C-alpha positions as CSV (number, residue, x, y, z in Angstrom):
1,R,152.8,88.2,102.1
2,P,149.2,89.1,101.4
3,S,147.4,91.1,104.0
4,S,143.8,90.6,103.0
5,A,141.7,87.4,102.8
6,G,141.9,85.6,99.5
7,A,144.9,87.6,98.3
8,Q,147.5,85.6,96.4
9,A,151.2,86.3,96.2
10,R,152.9,85.0,93.1
11,T,156.6,84.5,92.5
12,C,158.2,82.6,89.6
13,G,161.6,81.9,88.1
14,C,161.2,84.8,85.7
15,S,159.4,87.7,87.1
16,T,157.3,88.5,84.0
17,R,156.3,86.9,80.8
18,S,157.4,90.0,78.9
19,R,161.0,88.7,79.1
20,R,160.1,86.2,76.4
21,P,160.7,87.3,72.8
22,P,157.3,87.0,71.0
23,V,156.7,84.8,68.1
24,A,155.4,86.9,65.3
25,G,151.6,86.7,64.8
26,R,151.1,84.2,67.6
27,P,148.8,84.4,70.7
28,R,150.0,83.6,74.2
29,R,150.6,80.0,75.2
30,R,147.7,77.6,74.6
31,R,147.0,75.2,77.4
32,A,146.2,71.6,76.4
33,L,143.8,69.4,78.4
34,R,145.2,67.0,81.0
35,A,147.1,64.1,79.5
36,M,144.6,61.3,78.8
37,G,145.5,57.6,78.9
38,P,143.9,54.7,77.0
39,A,140.3,53.7,77.8
40,M,140.1,51.5,80.9
41,E,138.4,48.1,81.0
42,P,135.8,47.5,83.7
43,E,137.3,46.6,87.1
44,P,136.9,42.9,88.0
45,E,134.4,42.2,90.8
46,V,133.5,39.1,92.7
47,L,131.0,38.0,95.4
48,A,133.1,36.6,98.3
49,Q,133.0,35.6,101.9
50,L,135.2,37.5,104.3
51,C,137.0,35.4,106.9
52,T,139.0,35.8,110.1
53,F,141.7,33.7,111.5
54,D,140.7,31.5,114.5
55,A,143.9,31.3,116.5
56,G,142.4,28.5,118.7
57,E,141.6,26.2,115.9
58,L,144.4,27.5,113.6
59,R,142.2,28.0,110.6
60,W,140.4,30.7,108.6
61,A,136.7,30.8,109.2
62,P,133.9,33.0,107.8
63,K,132.9,35.9,110.0
64,A,130.0,35.2,112.2
65,D,126.6,36.0,110.6
66,A,128.4,37.6,107.7
67,K,126.8,37.4,104.2
68,P,128.9,37.4,101.0
69,V,130.0,40.9,99.9
70,A,131.1,42.4,96.7
71,V,134.9,42.7,96.5
72,K,136.3,44.9,93.8
73,L,139.0,47.5,92.9
74,R,137.8,51.0,92.1
75,K,139.0,54.6,92.2
76,G,138.6,56.5,95.5
77,S,137.5,60.1,95.8
78,N,141.1,61.3,95.3
79,G,141.7,59.2,92.2
80,A,143.8,56.6,94.1
81,R,142.8,52.9,93.9
82,V,141.0,51.3,96.8
83,L,139.9,47.7,97.5
84,A,136.2,47.7,98.3
85,L,135.1,44.9,100.7
86,G,131.3,45.4,100.8
87,E,130.6,48.6,102.6
88,S,134.2,49.1,103.8
89,Q,137.2,50.0,101.8
90,V,141.0,50.1,102.2
91,A,143.5,52.2,100.2
92,L,145.6,50.0,97.9
93,A,148.7,51.9,99.2
94,D,147.9,50.4,102.7
95,V,147.5,46.8,101.6
96,R,150.3,44.6,102.8
97,G,151.1,40.9,102.8
98,V,148.9,39.6,100.0
99,A,149.0,35.8,99.8
100,L,147.0,33.5,97.5
101,L,146.7,30.3,99.5
102,S,144.5,28.5,97.0
103,P,142.8,29.4,93.7
104,R,139.7,30.3,95.8
105,F,141.3,31.9,98.9
106,L,143.4,35.0,99.4
107,T,144.7,36.7,102.6
108,L,145.8,40.3,103.0
109,Q,146.8,42.7,105.7
110,A,146.0,46.4,106.0
111,K,146.2,48.9,108.7
112,E,142.5,49.7,108.9
113,I,141.1,46.2,108.7
114,G,143.9,43.9,110.0
115,H,144.4,40.4,108.7
116,V,141.5,39.3,106.4
117,G,140.8,36.3,104.4
118,I,138.7,36.4,101.2
119,R,137.0,33.2,99.9
120,C,135.4,33.1,96.4
121,D,133.8,30.1,94.7
122,D,134.0,31.6,91.2
123,E,137.5,30.6,90.5
124,A,137.8,32.3,87.1
125,A,136.5,35.6,88.3
126,F,138.6,35.4,91.4
127,A,141.7,34.8,89.3
128,R,141.0,38.0,87.4
129,L,140.5,40.0,90.6
130,V,143.7,38.6,92.1
131,A,145.7,39.3,88.9
132,E,144.4,42.9,88.9
133,L,145.1,43.4,92.6
134,T,148.6,42.1,92.2
135,R,149.3,44.4,89.2
136,R,147.9,47.4,90.9
137,K,149.6,46.7,94.2
138,A,152.9,46.6,92.3
139,D,152.6,50.3,91.6
140,Y,153.3,50.8,95.3
141,E,156.4,48.5,95.3
142,R,158.1,50.3,92.4
143,F,161.7,49.7,93.3
144,E,161.3,45.9,93.1
145,Q,160.3,46.3,89.5
146,Y,163.2,48.4,88.4
147,D,166.6,47.2,87.1
148,Q,168.6,46.9,90.4
149,S,171.8,48.3,89.0
150,S,169.8,51.4,88.0
151,V,168.4,51.6,91.6
152,Q,171.8,51.2,93.1
153,S,173.4,53.9,91.0
154,Y,170.4,56.2,91.6
155,F,170.8,56.1,95.4
156,Q,174.6,56.3,95.2
157,Y,174.3,59.5,93.1
158,Y,172.0,61.2,95.5
159,A,174.1,60.1,98.5
160,K,177.0,62.3,97.4
161,L,177.2,65.7,99.0
162,G,178.6,67.1,95.8
163,N,175.4,66.3,93.9
164,Q,173.3,67.7,96.8
165,Q,175.4,70.8,96.7
166,N,174.7,71.2,92.9
167,M,171.0,71.3,93.6
168,L,171.3,73.6,96.6
169,Q,173.4,76.1,94.7
170,D,170.7,76.3,92.0
171,T,169.4,79.4,93.7
172,T,166.3,79.7,91.5
173,R,165.2,76.3,92.6
174,T,166.1,76.6,96.3
175,T,164.8,80.2,96.7
176,L,161.4,79.4,95.1
177,Y,161.0,76.2,97.1
178,R,161.6,78.2,100.2
179,D,159.2,80.9,99.1
180,A,156.5,78.3,98.4
181,I,156.9,76.9,101.9
182,V,157.5,79.9,104.2
183,L,155.0,82.2,102.4
184,N,152.2,79.7,103.3
185,P,152.2,79.8,107.1
186,T,148.5,79.0,107.2
187,D,149.3,75.6,105.8
188,F,152.5,74.8,107.7
189,A,151.8,76.2,111.2
190,G,151.6,73.2,113.6
191,A,151.4,70.8,110.7
192,K,152.7,67.3,110.3
193,V,154.8,67.2,107.1
194,M,156.4,64.5,105.1
195,D,159.4,65.3,102.9
196,V,159.5,62.7,100.1
197,G,163.1,62.1,99.0
198,A,164.6,64.5,101.5
199,G,168.1,64.6,100.1
200,S,170.1,67.1,102.2
201,G,166.9,67.8,104.2
202,I,166.6,71.4,102.9
203,L,162.8,71.2,102.4
204,S,162.3,69.6,105.8
205,F,164.2,72.5,107.4
206,F,162.2,75.1,105.4
207,S,159.0,73.3,106.7
208,C,160.3,73.7,110.2
209,Q,161.0,77.4,109.7
210,A,157.4,77.8,108.4
211,G,156.0,76.4,111.6
212,A,155.6,72.7,111.1
213,A,155.4,70.6,114.3
214,T,156.7,67.3,113.0
215,V,158.5,66.5,109.8
216,Y,159.1,63.0,108.5
217,A,162.3,63.3,106.3
218,V,162.1,60.2,104.1
219,E,165.4,59.5,102.3
220,A,166.5,56.1,101.1
221,S,170.1,56.9,100.4
222,S,172.9,57.5,103.0
223,A,172.3,61.2,102.6
224,A,169.9,60.5,105.5
225,E,172.9,60.7,107.8
226,T,173.5,64.3,106.6
227,V,169.8,65.2,107.4
228,R,170.2,63.9,110.9
229,A,173.5,65.7,111.4
230,L,172.1,69.0,110.1
231,A,168.9,68.7,112.1
232,D,170.9,68.1,115.3
233,A,173.2,71.0,114.6
234,N,170.4,73.4,113.8
235,K,167.8,72.8,116.5
236,S,167.8,76.5,117.4
237,N,167.0,77.4,113.8
238,L,164.0,75.0,113.4
239,R,161.5,76.6,115.8
240,G,161.2,73.6,118.0
241,A,160.0,71.3,115.3
242,E,160.8,67.6,115.5
243,V,162.6,66.1,112.4
244,R,162.2,62.3,112.2
245,V,164.5,60.8,109.6
246,V,163.2,57.6,107.9
247,N,166.2,56.1,106.0
248,K,164.5,53.7,103.5
249,P,162.5,53.9,100.3
250,L,159.0,55.3,100.9
251,E,157.4,52.2,99.4
252,T,158.9,50.0,102.2
253,I,158.0,52.2,105.2
254,S,156.2,50.3,108.0
255,D,153.2,51.5,109.9
256,D,155.4,51.8,113.0
257,E,157.9,54.1,111.3
258,V,155.2,56.6,110.2
259,P,152.2,55.8,112.3
260,E,150.0,58.7,111.2
261,K,148.7,60.6,108.3
262,V,150.3,63.9,107.5
263,D,148.9,67.3,106.6
264,I,151.4,68.2,103.9
265,L,153.7,66.5,101.5
266,V,156.8,68.4,100.3
267,S,159.1,67.0,97.7
268,E,161.4,67.8,94.8
269,P,160.4,64.8,92.7
270,I,161.2,66.5,89.4
271,G,163.6,65.1,86.8
272,T,164.6,66.2,83.3
273,F,161.5,66.8,81.2
274,L,159.6,66.6,84.5
275,F,159.3,62.8,84.6
276,N,162.9,61.4,84.3
277,E,163.8,59.2,87.3
278,R,160.1,58.5,87.8
279,M,160.2,60.0,91.3
280,I,156.8,61.6,90.8
281,E,155.4,58.1,91.1
282,T,156.9,57.8,94.6
283,Y,155.3,61.2,95.4
284,I,151.9,59.9,94.3
285,C,152.4,56.7,96.4
286,A,153.1,59.0,99.4
287,R,149.9,60.9,98.7
288,D,147.8,57.7,98.5
289,R,149.3,56.2,101.7
290,F,150.3,59.1,104.0
291,L,148.4,62.3,103.1
292,K,145.2,63.2,105.0
293,P,142.1,63.8,102.9
294,G,142.3,67.4,101.8
295,G,146.0,67.6,102.6
296,K,148.3,69.9,100.7
297,M,151.1,68.9,98.2
298,F,154.0,71.2,97.5
299,P,154.3,71.1,94.4
300,N,150.7,70.2,93.5
301,V,150.8,70.7,89.7
302,G,153.3,70.2,86.9
303,D,153.0,71.7,83.4
304,L,154.9,69.8,80.7
305,C,155.6,72.2,77.8
306,V,156.7,71.4,74.2
307,A,157.4,73.6,71.2
308,P,159.0,73.0,67.8
309,F,162.5,74.5,67.2
310,S,164.9,75.4,64.5
311,D,168.6,75.1,65.2
312,A,170.9,74.3,62.2
313,V,174.0,74.5,64.4
314,L,172.8,71.8,66.8
315,H,171.6,69.6,64.0
316,A,175.0,69.9,62.2
317,E,176.9,69.1,65.4
318,Q,175.0,65.9,65.8
319,A,175.3,64.9,62.2
320,A,179.1,65.4,62.3
321,K,179.5,63.0,65.2
322,N,179.5,60.0,62.9
323,G,182.8,61.2,61.3
324,F,185.0,58.6,62.8
325,W,182.9,55.8,61.3
326,K,183.4,57.2,57.8
327,N,187.0,56.0,58.0
328,T,187.7,53.6,55.0
329,D,191.1,52.5,56.1
330,F,191.3,52.1,59.9
331,Y,194.1,49.6,60.4
332,G,193.1,48.1,57.1
333,L,189.4,48.1,57.9
334,D,186.5,49.9,56.3
335,L,184.3,51.2,59.2
336,T,181.6,52.8,57.0
337,A,179.1,50.0,57.6
338,A,178.6,51.4,61.1
339,V,177.9,55.0,59.9
340,A,174.1,54.5,59.9
341,R,174.0,53.2,63.4
342,S,176.3,55.9,64.7
343,T,174.1,58.6,63.1
344,R,170.9,57.0,64.6
345,E,172.5,56.9,68.1
346,H,173.4,60.5,68.1
347,F,170.0,61.6,66.8
348,T,168.1,59.6,69.3
349,Q,170.0,61.1,72.2
350,P,168.2,63.9,74.0
351,I,170.1,67.2,74.1
352,V,170.1,69.0,77.5
353,D,171.2,72.6,77.4
354,Y,169.7,76.1,77.5
355,I,167.6,77.0,74.5
356,D,167.7,80.4,72.9
357,P,164.0,81.4,72.8
358,Q,164.6,82.7,69.2
359,C,165.0,79.1,68.1
360,L,161.3,78.4,68.9
361,V,159.2,78.6,65.9
362,S,155.7,78.5,67.5
363,E,154.1,79.1,70.9
364,P,154.5,76.1,73.3
365,V,151.6,73.8,74.3
366,A,151.4,72.8,78.0
367,T,149.9,69.6,79.3
368,R,148.9,69.8,83.0
369,F,149.5,67.0,85.5
370,D,147.6,67.5,88.8
371,F,149.6,65.6,91.4
372,A,146.6,65.6,93.7
373,T,144.6,63.4,91.4
374,C,146.8,61.7,88.8
375,T,147.6,58.0,89.3
376,V,150.8,56.0,89.0
377,E,149.1,54.0,86.2
378,S,148.4,57.2,84.2
379,L,152.1,57.9,84.1
380,Q,153.1,54.6,82.5
381,N,152.3,55.8,79.0
382,I,151.9,59.6,78.4
383,D,150.8,61.0,75.1
384,L,151.3,64.7,74.2
385,P,149.5,65.5,71.0
386,F,150.2,68.9,69.4
387,C,149.4,71.1,66.4
388,F,151.7,74.1,66.0
389,P,151.1,77.0,63.5
390,V,154.3,78.3,62.0
391,S,154.4,82.0,61.0
392,Y,157.6,82.1,58.9
393,P,159.5,79.7,56.6
394,C,162.1,77.5,58.4
395,L,163.5,74.1,58.9
396,V,162.1,72.4,62.0
397,H,164.8,70.3,63.6
398,G,162.7,68.8,66.4
399,V,160.7,69.4,69.6
400,A,161.9,71.3,72.7
401,G,160.6,70.7,76.2
402,W,160.6,72.1,79.7
403,F,158.3,72.3,82.7
404,D,156.7,74.6,85.2
405,A,156.0,73.4,88.8
406,L,153.2,75.1,90.8
407,F,152.9,75.4,94.5
408,E,149.3,76.5,95.3
409,G,149.1,77.2,99.0
410,S,146.5,78.9,101.1
411,D,148.4,82.2,101.4
412,A,150.5,82.3,98.2
413,T,151.0,80.6,94.9
414,V,154.6,80.2,93.7
415,T,155.6,79.0,90.2
416,L,159.0,77.5,89.4
417,S,159.5,77.8,85.7
418,T,162.3,76.2,83.7
419,A,161.2,77.9,80.4
420,P,163.9,79.2,78.0
421,W,163.1,82.8,78.7
422,C,163.7,82.4,82.5
423,P,167.0,82.3,84.4
424,G,168.7,78.9,84.0
425,T,168.3,76.1,86.5
426,H,170.2,72.8,86.9
427,W,167.3,71.1,84.9
428,Y,168.1,73.2,81.8
429,Q,165.7,72.5,78.9
430,I,165.7,69.4,76.6
431,R,165.5,68.9,72.9
432,F,164.5,65.8,70.8
433,L,165.9,65.9,67.3
434,L,164.6,64.8,64.0
435,E,167.3,63.2,61.8
436,T,165.3,64.5,58.8
437,P,164.1,68.1,59.4
438,L,160.8,69.4,58.2
439,A,160.8,72.3,55.7
440,V,157.8,74.4,56.7
441,N,156.3,77.4,55.0
442,A,154.7,80.4,56.7
443,G,151.1,79.6,57.6
444,Q,151.5,75.8,57.7
445,F,150.8,73.7,60.7
446,I,153.0,71.0,62.3
447,E,151.0,68.2,63.9
448,G,151.9,65.1,65.6
449,K,152.4,63.4,68.9
450,L,155.2,62.9,71.5
451,R,154.7,59.5,73.3
452,M,156.5,58.6,76.6
453,E,156.7,54.9,77.6
454,A,157.9,54.1,81.1
455,N,160.8,51.6,81.4
456,N,162.5,49.7,84.2
457,L,165.5,52.0,84.2
458,Q,163.5,54.7,86.1
459,S,162.9,56.7,83.0
460,Y,161.1,56.7,79.7
461,F,161.6,55.9,76.0
462,I,160.2,58.6,73.8
463,K,158.8,58.5,70.3
464,I,158.0,61.5,68.2
465,E,155.9,61.6,65.1
466,M,155.4,64.9,63.4
467,G,154.5,66.2,60.0
468,I,153.2,69.1,58.0
469,K,149.4,69.1,58.1
470,G,147.7,68.3,54.9
471,T,150.8,67.3,53.0
472,G,151.6,63.7,54.0
473,I,155.2,64.9,54.7
474,M,156.3,63.2,58.0
475,S,159.5,62.8,60.1
476,T,159.9,60.5,63.2
477,A,162.3,59.9,66.0
478,E,162.2,56.4,67.5
479,R,163.1,55.2,71.0
480,I,164.8,58.2,72.4
481,D,166.2,57.3,75.8
482,L,165.3,60.0,78.2
483,K,167.9,58.7,80.7
484,D,170.8,59.0,78.3
485,P,171.0,62.7,77.4
486,E,174.0,64.6,76.1
487,Y,174.6,67.6,78.4
488,R,175.5,69.8,75.5
489,F,175.9,72.8,77.8
490,F,179.2,71.3,78.9
491,T,180.4,69.8,75.6
492,S,179.7,72.5,72.9
493,Q,181.1,75.9,72.4
494,N,177.9,77.0,70.7
495,T,175.6,76.9,73.8
496,Y,173.3,79.7,74.9
497,V,173.2,81.1,78.4
498,P,170.0,82.8,79.5
499,P,170.2,86.3,81.1
500,G,170.3,86.1,84.8
501,T,171.6,82.6,84.9
502,A,175.0,83.4,86.6
503,G,173.1,84.9,89.5
504,A,170.5,82.1,89.7
505,F,172.9,79.2,89.4
506,P,176.5,80.3,90.4
507,A,178.3,77.1,89.5
508,T,177.1,77.1,85.9
509,E,179.6,79.3,84.1
510,A,182.6,78.0,86.0
511,T,181.6,74.4,85.5
512,A,180.8,75.0,81.8
513,A,184.2,76.7,81.3
514,A,186.0,73.8,82.9
515,Q,184.1,71.2,80.9
516,Q,184.8,73.0,77.7
517,Q,188.5,73.3,78.5
518,M,188.6,69.6,79.1
519,Q,187.0,69.0,75.7
520,Q,189.5,71.2,73.8
521,P,192.2,68.5,73.1
522,Q,189.5,66.2,71.6
523,Q,188.1,68.8,69.2
């Protein structure tokens, strides 16, 4: 812990960058600009009369002596959307009960302003405003938009203690989260904290140990029962803090259940390739609705990293998986008509395992996402452009990815890195394959784009376009389903284990050995 003002302690998953084997002739990692979305159209705006409900006459009436005001949606100071009603404004995350009673009249309810009616005579302009308000408000009602079978399986998965145990036993993850919290007593002492997606409650309990006064542990699955049980059994270990368990999706919390703004948000909203499961959007919703202005977020930044790789063994494994469909006499049938589809399926499946850093053929590019300012809307379509110099001749088989999460507190900054040269975590790394590799010579550049398109399965479809600069030679990977990876670490005997992984994630080697043994009869 630093002893002087302004000092910063820094810990990370790998203690020094020197662990990473250098790529010959390359500088250190280049940081890209923040991800940029498409250009925005002007926000709709109308001139409208604000109304209140007259309980005596049972009708809506214009406010006394009130003149028409400009009503529009715009970005607030923290990047979140607000609904401006003349000189006043309300955060869109706090808007409830929107009802269009006629083409010219809308009612809504919000904590700050109560129940308000909005009357506008410009029917066409009002329709545009209402459509935009409805669309933007849906960002804060996310689980209603998702495929309900996906939502059900999601909460069932995280309700199981075995899956919570898997995350807790990832000691790199758990230790660094604890460091990020307890090494920042200036932030947590006496604070009101919200734990978004509390799971087992471990981050709530760390917050209590760091000095928090009140922690709202928000957990939609039945794991909330475990949080209550552990909180009751560990009162003597929680420094007198109050843990209030809220057992429902964050987006549906009422004002009575969490009646105040909090000083700090803590969460582990991170999925494979940072954004799988789309939990970061819930984290942003929590920021917009519950975090005080200037409040802290742990983590507050995510860096999404990509780099080209060369791995002939992996490529050959995937190519061989269509072997069954090459059967020309399967009970008298020729199956070869399905070979192309089988090949396409295997090459559009993400590969999740640990990557030998020697497979990377260029320095990674990182795109930074600032959780304090980015919006739900900006995460619907994410473009990651790249241009990689290659210093030696090789076949490029695709793009590798991982992430770093940063916790920038008042006393200490902690970095949780899942990079290939760091001890392994339960997130591993991920690879997106090209069915047709690119043959690259020394000194050439690989340029292209990785595009992520959000879907209603709480994940993303990914498209990769990449080619050798100046040659017209291109290769693509279409509609990769981020939610449907192959966990190759458990299915292949050719996987890599980073140094220090056994100590950082004890279950890994035993689980992998068991999985591989189960696969033996099939190979």
